[in-house]
C-alpha positions in Angstrom: -102.7 -54.1 50.4 -106.0 -55.7 51.2 -107.9 -53.0 49.2 -105.5 -53.3 46.3 -106.2 -57.0 46.0 -110.0 -56.5 46.2 -109.8 -53.9 43.4 -107.5 -56.2 41.4 -110.0 -59.0 41.8 -112.9 -56.9 40.6 -111.0 -55.6 37.6 -109.7 -58.9 36.5 -113.0 -60.7 36.9 -115.0 -58.1 34.9 -116.0 -59.6 31.5 -114.1 -58.5 28.5 -115.0 -59.7 25.0 -113.1 -59.9 21.7 -115.1 -59.6 18.5 -113.8 -60.5 15.1 -115.0 -61.6 11.7 -113.2 -63.7 9.1 -113.7 -64.6 5.5 -114.9 -68.1 4.9 -115.6 -68.2 1.1 -115.6 -65.9 -1.9 -118.6 -65.5 -4.3 -118.7 -67.6 -7.5 -121.1 -68.2 -10.4 -123.0 -70.9 -8.4 -123.0 -69.1 -5.1 -122.7 -65.3 -5.4 -122.2 -64.9 -1.7 -119.4 -63.6 0.4 -119.5 -65.8 3.5 -118.0 -64.5 6.7 -117.7 -66.1 10.2 -118.5 -64.0 13.2 -116.6 -64.9 16.4 -116.8 -63.6 19.9 -114.6 -64.7 22.8 -113.5 -63.7 26.3 -110.3 -61.8 26.6 -108.0 -64.2 28.6 -106.0 -63.1 31.6 -102.3 -64.2 31.4 -101.7 -67.2 33.6 -98.6 -65.6 35.0 -100.8 -63.0 36.8 -102.6 -65.4 39.2 -99.3 -67.1 39.9 -97.6 -63.8 40.7 -100.6 -62.8 42.8 -100.4 -66.0 44.9 -96.7 -65.7 45.4 -96.9 -62.0 46.4 -99.8 -62.8 48.7 -97.9 -65.6 50.5 -94.7 -63.5 50.8 -96.6 -60.5 52.2 -98.5 -62.7 54.6 -95.3 -64.2 56.0 -93.8 -60.8 56.4 -96.8 -59.4 58.2 -96.9 -62.5 60.5 -93.3 -62.0 61.5 -94.1 -58.4 62.5 -97.0 -59.6 64.7 -99.9 -58.7 62.4 -101.4 -62.2 62.5 -104.9 -61.3 61.5 -103.9 -59.0 58.7 -101.5 -61.7 57.3 -104.4 -64.2 57.2 -106.6 -61.7 55.4 -103.9 -60.9 52.8 -103.3 -64.6 52.2 -107.0 -65.4 51.8 -107.5 -62.4 49.4 -104.5 -63.4 47.2 -105.7 -67.0 46.9 -109.3 -65.8 46.2 -108.0 -63.4 43.5 -105.9 -66.1 41.9 -108.8 -68.5 42.0 -111.1 -65.9 40.4 -108.7 -65.2 37.6 -108.3 -68.9 36.8 -112.1 -69.3 36.9 -112.5 -66.3 34.6 -110.3 -68.0 32.0 -112.4 -71.2 32.2 -115.7 -69.4 31.4 -117.6 -70.3 28.3 -119.7 -68.0 26.1 -123.5 -68.5 26.4 -125.2 -70.2 23.5 -127.0 -67.0 22.4 -123.9 -64.9 21.9 -124.7 -64.4 18.2 -126.4 -61.0 17.8 -130.0 -61.2 16.6 -129.9 -57.8 15.0 -128.5 -57.6 11.4 -125.0 -56.4 10.5 -124.7 -53.4 8.3 -122.6 -53.7 5.1 -121.4 -50.5 3.4 -120.0 -50.4 -0.1 -116.9 -48.2 0.0 -116.9 -45.3 -2.5 -120.7 -44.9 -2.3 -123.3 -43.9 0.3 -125.0 -47.2 -0.1 -125.6 -49.3 3.1 -127.6 -52.5 3.4 -127.9 -55.1 6.1 -127.7 -58.9 6.5 -128.3 -61.2 9.6 -126.0 -63.9 11.0 -127.3 -67.5 11.2 -127.3 -69.2 14.6 -123.8 -70.5 14.0 -122.4 -67.0 13.3 -122.2 -67.3 9.5 -122.9 -64.0 7.6 -123.8 -64.6 4.0 -123.7 -61.4 1.9 -125.4 -61.5 -1.5 -123.1 -59.6 -3.8 -125.8 -59.1 -6.3 -127.3 -56.5 -4.0 -124.5 -54.3 -5.1 -125.0 -54.9 -8.8 -126.3 -51.4 -9.6 -122.8 -50.1 -8.7 -120.9 -52.7 -10.8 -118.3 -51.4 -13.2 -116.2 -53.8 -15.3 -112.8 -54.4 -13.9 -113.5 -52.7 -10.5 -113.7 -54.9 -7.4 -116.1 -54.2 -4.5 -114.8 -53.3 -1.0 -117.3 -54.0 1.8 -117.1 -52.7 5.3 -118.8 -54.7 8.0 -120.4 -52.8 11.0 -121.7 -54.7 14.0 -125.2 -54.0 15.5 -123.3 -52.0 18.2 -121.9 -49.8 15.4 -118.4 -51.3 15.8 -116.3 -51.4 12.6 -115.3 -55.1 12.2 -113.1 -54.6 9.2 -113.3 -54.4 5.4 -113.2 -57.2 2.7 -112.4 -57.0 -1.0 -114.6 -58.9 -3.4 -113.3 -60.1 -6.7 -116.1 -59.2 -9.1 -114.5 -60.9 -12.1 -115.7 -64.3 -10.9 -119.4 -63.3 -10.9 -119.2 -60.8 -13.8 -122.1 -62.3 -15.8 -124.4 -62.4 -12.8 -123.7 -58.8 -11.9 -124.3 -57.6 -15.4 -127.7 -59.4 -15.5 -128.7 -58.1 -12.1 -127.8 -54.6 -13.0 -130.2 -54.6 -16.0 -133.2 -52.7 -14.5 -133.9 -55.1 -11.8 -134.6 -52.2 -9.3 -136.5 -49.0 -9.9 -134.9 -45.6 -9.3 -136.3 -43.2 -6.7 -136.1 -39.6 -8.1 -136.5 -36.5 -6.1 -135.9 -32.8 -6.9 -133.6 -31.7 -4.1 -133.2 -28.1 -5.0 -134.8 -25.6 -7.3 -133.9 -22.0 -8.1 -134.5 -19.1 -10.4 -130.8 -18.2 -11.2 -129.7 -14.6 -11.6 -126.1 -15.1 -12.6 -126.9 -14.3 -16.3 -129.1 -11.2 -15.5 -129.5 -8.6 -12.8 -130.0 -9.5 -9.2 -133.8 -9.0 -8.8 -136.2 -11.8 -9.3 -137.9 -10.5 -12.4 -137.3 -11.7 -16.0 -136.7 -8.4 -17.6 -137.3 -7.6 -21.3 -134.3 -8.6 -23.4 -132.9 -10.6 -20.5 -131.6 -14.2 -20.3 -131.9 -16.3 -17.1 -131.8 -19.9 -16.0 -134.0 -22.3 -14.1 -131.7 -24.6 -12.1 -132.9 -27.8 -10.5 -131.0 -30.6 -8.9 -132.3 -34.2 -9.2 -131.1 -37.1 -7.0 -131.6 -40.8 -7.5 -132.1 -42.4 -4.1 -133.3 -45.8 -5.4 -131.5 -49.1 -6.1 -131.8 -48.8 -9.8 -130.2 -46.5 -12.4 -132.5 -43.9 -13.9 -132.2 -43.8 -17.7 -133.7 -41.9 -20.6 -135.2 -39.3 -18.4 -137.2 -36.2 -19.6 -137.6 -32.9 -17.8 -141.0 -31.7 -19.1 -141.8 -28.0 -18.8 -145.6 -27.2 -19.1 -147.0 -23.7 -19.1 -150.0 -23.4 -16.7 -151.2 -20.0 -17.9 -151.0 -18.0 -21.1 -148.0 -15.7 -21.7 -146.2 -14.0 -24.6 -142.7 -13.0 -25.8 -141.0 -15.5 -23.4 -138.8 -18.3 -24.8 -138.8 -21.6 -22.7 -137.9 -25.1 -23.9 -140.7 -27.6 -23.4 -138.5 -30.6 -22.8 -134.9 -31.5 -21.8 -133.4 -35.0 -22.1 -131.2 -36.6 -19.4 -129.3 -39.8 -20.4 -129.0 -41.3 -16.9 -128.6 -40.7 -13.2 -126.7 -43.3 -11.3 -127.7 -44.7 -7.9 -127.2 -42.0 -5.1 -126.0 -39.6 -7.8 -127.2 -36.0 -8.2 -127.4 -34.1 -11.4 -127.8 -30.3 -12.0 -130.1 -29.5 -14.8 -130.2 -26.0 -16.4 -133.3 -24.8 -18.2 -132.6 -21.6 -20.2 -135.3 -18.9 -20.4 -135.3 -15.5 -22.1 -137.6 -12.6 -22.6 -137.9 -10.6 -25.8 -137.8 -6.8 -25.9 -141.6 -6.6 -26.4 -142.4 -8.6 -23.3 -145.2 -7.0 -21.1 -145.5 -7.1 -17.3 -147.0 -10.5 -16.7 -146.9 -13.5 -14.3 -145.9 -17.0 -15.5 -146.6 -20.4 -13.9 -144.7 -23.4 -15.1 -145.1 -27.1 -14.1 -141.8 -28.9 -14.1 -141.8 -32.7 -14.1 -139.0 -35.3 -14.2 -140.4 -38.4 -16.1 -138.9 -41.9 -16.0 -140.1 -44.2 -18.8 -139.5 -47.8 -17.7 -140.9 -48.0 -14.2 -142.8 -44.7 -14.4 -140.9 -43.8 -11.2 -141.4 -40.0 -11.8 -140.2 -37.3 -9.4 -142.8 -35.3 -7.6 -143.5 -32.2 -9.9 -142.8 -28.6 -8.8 -144.6 -25.4 -9.8 -142.5 -22.3 -10.6 -144.0 -18.8 -10.6 -142.2 -15.6 -11.6 -142.9 -12.3 -13.3 -141.7 -10.6 -16.4 -141.1 -6.9 -16.5 -141.5 -4.7 -19.6 -138.6 -2.9 -21.2 -137.2 0.2 -19.5 -134.5 2.2 -21.3 -131.2 3.3 -19.8 -130.3 7.0 -19.8 -126.5 7.6 -19.7 -125.7 11.1 -18.7 -122.7 13.2 -17.6 -123.4 13.6 -13.9 -120.5 15.8 -13.0 -117.2 17.1 -14.2 -114.2 18.7 -12.4 -110.6 19.8 -12.7 -108.2 18.8 -9.9 -106.2 22.1 -10.2 -109.3 24.3 -10.0 -108.7 25.9 -13.4 -107.3 25.1 -16.9 -104.4 27.3 -18.0 -102.6 27.4 -21.4 -99.1 26.0 -21.4 -99.9 23.8 -18.3 -101.3 20.4 -17.6 -104.6 19.7 -16.0 -106.3 16.6 -14.5 -109.9 16.2 -15.5 -112.5 14.0 -13.9 -115.9 13.0 -15.3 -118.7 10.9 -13.7 -121.0 8.9 -16.1 -124.3 8.0 -14.5 -127.2 5.7 -15.6 -130.2 7.9 -14.8 -132.7 5.5 -16.5 -134.7 2.6 -15.1 -133.1 0.0 -17.4 -129.7 -1.6 -17.6 -127.2 -0.1 -20.0 -125.2 -2.8 -21.8 -121.6 -2.9 -23.0 -121.0 0.7 -22.1 -117.9 2.3 -23.6 -116.7 5.9 -23.3 -114.1 7.6 -25.5 -112.5 11.0 -24.9 -111.4 13.3 -27.8 -109.5 16.6 -27.3 -109.3 19.4 -29.9 -106.2 20.4 -31.9 -103.6 22.2 -29.8 -104.4 20.1 -26.7 -102.4 17.0 -25.9 -104.1 14.0 -24.3 -101.7 12.5 -21.8 -103.7 9.5 -20.5 -102.6 5.9 -21.1 -106.0 5.1 -22.7 -108.6 7.3 -24.3 -111.3 4.5 -24.4 -112.9 3.3 -21.1 -114.8 0.0 -21.0 -117.5 -0.3 -18.2 -119.5 -3.3 -19.3 -123.1 -3.3 -18.0 -124.4 -0.4 -15.9 -127.5 -1.0 -13.8 -129.9 1.8 -13.0 -128.3 4.3 -10.6 -124.8 2.9 -11.4 -122.0 5.3 -12.1 -118.4 5.2 -13.3 -115.6 7.8 -12.9 -113.1 8.7 -15.6 -109.8 10.5 -14.8 -107.4 11.7 -17.5 -104.6 14.3 -17.8 -104.2 16.8 -20.7 -101.8 19.5 -21.6 -103.0 22.8 -23.2 -100.5 24.2 -25.7 -99.3 27.8 -25.4 -100.7 28.5 -28.9 -104.2 27.4 -28.0 -106.2 30.6 -28.5 -109.8 29.6 -27.7 -111.6 31.1 -24.7 -112.8 27.6 -23.7 -111.7 24.0 -24.0 -114.2 21.8 -25.7 -113.8 18.0 -25.1 -115.8 15.5 -27.0 -117.2 12.6 -24.8 -118.6 9.7 -26.9 -120.7 7.3 -24.8 -121.5 4.1 -26.7 -124.1 1.5 -25.6 -124.7 -1.9 -27.2 -127.9 -0.5 -28.7 -127.2 2.5 -30.9 -130.3 4.4 -29.8 -128.9 4.7 -26.3 -125.5 6.0 -27.3 -124.6 9.7 -27.0 -122.1 12.3 -28.1 -121.6 15.1 -25.5 -119.5 18.2 -25.9 -117.9 19.4 -22.6 -116.9 23.0 -22.3 -114.3 24.2 -19.7 -113.4 27.9 -19.4 -109.7 28.8 -19.8 -107.7 30.9 -17.3 -110.8 31.1 -15.0 -111.6 29.3 -11.8 -113.9 26.4 -12.4 -116.8 26.3 -9.9 -117.7 23.3 -8.0 -120.1 21.1 -10.0 -123.8 21.5 -9.3 -125.2 18.8 -7.0 -128.2 17.1 -8.7 -130.8 15.1 -6.9 -132.9 12.5 -8.8 -136.2 11.6 -7.3 -137.9 8.4 -8.3 -141.6 8.4 -9.2 -142.2 4.8 -8.1 -142.3 3.7 -4.5 -139.1 4.3 -2.5 -136.7 1.4 -2.4 -133.7 1.0 -0.1 -131.4 4.0 0.0 -128.7 3.9 -2.7 -125.9 6.5 -2.5 -125.7 8.8 -5.5 -122.5 9.1 -7.5 -119.8 11.2 -5.9 -119.5 14.8 -6.7 -115.9 15.4 -7.8 -115.3 18.1 -5.1 -116.9 18.0 -1.6 -118.6 21.2 -0.5 -117.1 21.2 3.0 -113.6 20.7 1.7 -113.6 23.6 -0.7 -116.0 26.1 0.7 -114.2 26.7 4.1 -115.4 30.1 5.4 -112.9 32.6 6.6 -114.0 34.6 9.6 -112.5 37.5 11.6 -112.2 35.2 14.6 -108.7 35.4 16.2 -107.6 32.9 18.9 -103.9 33.5 19.4 -103.8 31.4 22.6 -106.0 28.6 21.3 -104.5 25.2 21.5 -105.7 22.2 19.5 -105.0 18.4 19.2 -106.2 16.6 16.1 -105.8 12.9 15.7 -106.9 10.9 12.7 -106.4 7.1 13.0 -107.0 5.4 9.7 -104.4 2.6 9.2 -104.8 0.0 11.9 -102.1 -2.7 12.2 -104.0 -5.6 13.9 -105.4 -8.1 11.4 -108.9 -8.0 13.0 -109.2 -4.2 13.1 -110.5 -2.6 9.9 -109.2 0.7 8.7 -111.2 3.9 9.3 -111.3 5.0 5.6 -111.9 8.7 6.0 -110.2 9.5 9.3 -107.1 11.1 7.7 -109.3 13.3 5.5 -111.5 14.2 8.4 -108.5 15.3 10.4 -106.9 17.4 7.7 -110.1 19.3 6.9 -110.9 19.9 10.6 -107.4 21.4 10.9 -108.3 23.8 8.0 -111.5 24.9 9.7 -109.6 25.5 13.0 -107.2 27.8 11.2 -109.5 29.6 8.7 -112.8 29.6 10.6 -112.1 29.4 14.3 -108.9 31.5 14.2 -106.4 29.0 15.7 -102.7 29.4 14.8 -101.1 26.5 13.0 -98.2 26.5 15.4 -100.6 25.8 18.2 -102.1 22.7 16.6 -100.8 19.3 17.5 -101.6 17.2 14.4 -101.2 13.4 14.4 -102.1 10.9 11.8 -102.2 7.2 12.8 -101.4 7.8 16.4 -99.8 5.2 18.6 -100.2 4.6 22.3 -97.0 6.5 22.9 -98.5 9.5 21.1 -101.5 9.5 23.4 -99.3 9.3 26.5 -97.1 12.1 25.2 -99.9 14.5 24.3 -102.4 13.8 27.1 -100.2 12.4 29.9 -100.5 9.1 31.7 -102.4 7.9 34.7 -99.4 8.8 36.9 -98.4 12.1 35.2 -101.0 14.4 33.7 -98.5 17.0 32.4 -98.3 16.0 28.8 -97.6 18.1 25.7 -101.1 19.6 25.7 -100.7 20.7 29.3 -97.5 22.5 28.5 -99.0 24.2 25.4 -101.8 25.9 27.4 -101.6 29.4 28.7 -103.5 29.3 32.0 -106.9 31.0 31.8 -106.2 32.3 28.3 -106.2 29.2 26.0 -109.3 27.7 24.5 -108.5 24.0 24.0 -110.0 22.1 21.0 -109.5 18.3 20.7 -110.7 16.2 17.8 -110.4 12.4 17.4 -111.4 10.3 14.5 -110.7 6.5 14.6 -111.8 3.4 16.6 -112.8 3.2 20.2 -113.3 0.0 22.1 -114.7 -1.2 25.5 -113.1 -3.4 28.1 -115.5 -6.4 28.3 -115.0 -6.8 32.0 -115.1 -3.3 33.3 -117.2 -1.7 30.5 -114.7 1.2 30.5 -113.9 3.0 27.2 -110.6 3.3 25.4 -109.2 5.2 22.4 -107.7 2.6 20.1 -104.2 3.5 18.9 -103.2 2.1 15.5 -101.1 -0.7 16.9 -103.6 -1.7 19.6 -105.1 -5.2 20.0 -108.8 -4.7 20.9 -108.9 -8.0 22.7 -106.3 -6.5 25.2 -107.6 -3.0 25.1 -106.9 -2.5 28.9 -103.2 -2.8 28.1 -102.9 -1.5 24.6 -105.6 1.2 24.5 -105.7 4.7 26.0 -108.4 5.0 28.7 -111.1 7.6 28.5 -111.0 7.9 32.3 -107.4 9.0 32.2 -108.1 11.3 29.2 -110.8 13.3 31.0 -109.1 13.1 34.4 -106.0 14.7 32.9 -108.0 17.3 31.0 -109.6 18.4 34.3 -106.1 19.4 35.5 -105.6 21.9 32.6 -106.2 25.5 33.5 -107.8 26.4 30.2 -110.4 29.1 29.5 -112.6 26.5 27.8 -112.2 22.9 26.6 -114.1 21.4 23.6 -113.8 17.7 22.8 -115.1 16.2 19.5 -115.0 12.3 19.4 -115.9 10.7 16.1 -115.7 7.1 17.3 -118.0 4.6 18.9 -117.2 2.5 21.9 -119.6 -0.4 21.4 -117.0 -2.9 20.2 -118.5 -2.8 16.7 -117.5 -1.0 13.5 -118.8 -0.5 9.9 -117.2 -3.9 9.0 -118.0 -6.0 12.1 -116.9 -6.7 15.6 -113.5 -5.4 16.8 -113.2 -7.9 19.6 -112.8 -11.5 18.4 -115.5 -14.0 19.2 -117.5 -11.4 21.0 -121.2 -10.6 20.6 -122.3 -7.0 20.1 -121.6 -5.3 23.4 -123.5 -2.7 25.5 -121.2 0.2 24.8 -119.6 2.8 26.9 -121.4 6.0 28.0 -118.7 8.6 27.3 -120.6 11.4 28.9 -120.3 9.9 32.4 -116.5 10.6 32.4 -116.9 14.3 31.5 -116.1 17.1 34.0 -118.2 20.2 34.3 -115.9 22.6 32.3 -115.8 20.4 29.1 -118.1 20.7 26.1 -118.3 17.3 24.5 -119.6 16.2 21.1 -119.7 12.4 20.5 -120.7 10.9 17.2 -123.1 8.1 18.5 -124.8 6.6 21.5 -123.1 3.9 23.4 -124.9 1.0 21.5 -124.5 2.5 18.0 -121.8 2.6 15.4 -120.3 5.6 13.7 -121.1 5.5 10.0 -119.1 6.6 7.0 -120.3 8.8 4.2 -118.4 7.5 1.2 -119.8 9.9 -1.4 -118.5 12.8 0.7 -115.1 11.2 1.7 -115.8 11.9 5.4 -117.4 10.2 8.3 -121.1 10.9 8.5 -120.8 12.9 11.8 -117.7 14.9 10.8 -119.3 15.9 7.5 -122.3 17.4 9.2 -120.2 18.9 12.0 -118.1 20.8 9.4 -121.2 21.7 7.3 -122.8 23.1 10.5 -119.9 25.3 11.5 -119.5 26.5 7.9 -122.9 28.3 8.4 -125.7 25.8 7.9 -126.2 25.5 11.7 -126.9 29.2 12.1 -130.6 28.5 12.6 -131.6 32.0 13.7 -129.4 33.7 11.0 -127.7 36.0 13.5 -124.2 35.1 12.1 -123.4 33.2 15.3 -123.5 29.5 15.9 -124.0 28.2 19.4 -123.3 24.7 20.6 -127.1 24.3 21.0 -127.7 25.2 17.3 -124.8 22.9 16.2 -126.2 20.0 18.3 -129.7 20.4 16.8 -128.4 20.6 13.2 -125.9 17.7 13.5 -128.3 15.4 15.3 -131.1 15.9 12.8 -129.0 15.4 9.7 -126.8 12.5 10.9 -129.9 10.6 12.2 -131.7 11.1 8.9 -128.9 9.8 6.7 -128.2 6.9 9.1 -131.8 5.8 8.8 -131.4 5.6 5.0 -128.4 3.3 5.6 -130.8 1.1 7.7 -129.1 1.9 11.0 -129.3 4.3 14.0 -126.8 6.9 14.8 -127.6 9.6 17.3 -124.9 12.2 18.1 -124.6 13.3 21.7 -123.7 16.6 23.3 -122.9 17.6 26.9 -121.9 21.1 27.9 -123.0 24.7 27.6 -125.5 24.9 24.7 -125.4 28.8 24.9 -121.7 29.0 24.3 -120.8 30.4 20.8 -118.4 28.3 18.8 -118.3 30.5 15.5 -118.9 34.2 14.7 -119.1 35.5 11.2 
């Protein structure tokens, strides 16, 4: 009790103030001031509190004395009386004479960024000159002022009737204060042209500058003056742009149009840009703009490739034709339009025969797909289709006759490489060929593997909102299956093929941590079966343990330990299988990143998982990237980068010594060299890894 009273005494006797400000008078024509009164007082303690404290102290003291605690009862009585006396004394305090703040009060005009300040006099009166806010005056609109104490405490807002001092405000507004002009931003805008920083021949662009008035006066009748510093030709630039006004604290965006004529040469331009204010000569600090013009480069629209989905065109049947239009030139093609015309006896089945592409930059391409039907009475040996390519300028338009043989297989389009003569820029992927070589040129060998067992999983469509799809995983899986059957001699009945595998699929096929006897285990003939496993999809690490996991399509990478399938379990269960050989191909990375960003929310790029440390001695393992790299896509080939070169390698390109056999060592060398080279062009690193028997033969021809 004694300690409670001491604490109560200290709390109640600590000084607590109340600040407030009240309106004393409104502005008028004689006195355009808003007068306020600042008041500061102590916060009073209710008088009931010392009375209750005294009564409770006396009662407690009597009770303690009756129990024999004489000394304690005296202490309690003394403390309660002392506490009550302190509270009464606190309420009788008076403010010191210097309670008025010496620092000025801030006054903010609501609806603007404008803040000024005014001091109190020694009696606490705050006189605010409303004419200070004259530049912001608008007829019929009252001012609302917020008062902020020197300690940054909001003391309230007051409305000022401007109608009473209307004449004074209008006079004060008339150029009493100079503006303060600054150019806050300045850019060479590319929205009306291409995305480089050149002004190309026959191109329009804009210079955009933002001007702000930070002063107390309105800026009126401004001029943006553009002065050439050097000589130039065939460029159109205005020399002056007028601005009516810029209000106080207002920003205005000014657009200066510029254009280059077709005859413009390569040259550098320097322009001085000034913002001139006529009345106070309060000009903005000028800026200098330098840029280059680039001479005219013509476009060159070509037919890059053509193809037929069915592989041939046959009379009395329909066919789906695809064309790729490519701008091979160095200049932009404008308002590009293509029209397809078929000969008599052939029916065009497409919804439209005219295709509008707009502008096509250098190296840009567009694909056209359309169906036709060749009538039974069409007697020509070949089908001739007229492709009309129109460009805004007639000299760049073309009329191309396409010829397709009838009733004969149509070969894969020839792959064309265009090499620039100027210095190399960043790698830009070429237009897609309409058929991919590894998809159609699958070699058939005499290899026969009747006991071979394979598992192929392609995880493309992920369900979690933060996990991007793996665009080509399904195509990777389907083509790998074709190679297993046609090239490596596996039986289709012995291939477990899964698209968009869930956690339950992984458990079913490979077994669980408690039971290794999954579907794969039961398919294998002991000591006879060669096992081949291929996975394309996402992998992810556990942040805490740095262990790797396959990512099923419904998994949450933030809880991969629960929703993923662990690599440790995968390799542990494989080691229980009595196979003749085991080959594992993993086209996934386990760094926590992907082509489209991090898989794990709010995580930095992680040090990835070293897959190879989990591998047992009897397993040959290919993985698509190192632990700190991502596995890239190869969009123009409709495959992942690793899988494309893996398939290209086993189709024959990896037979480095030309002995009609491909070893794992040869395949490793071929895949690593080509994947790393293309990845560098994409401005990234990807280094495929192999662990196993490099002398083992994977393909024989």
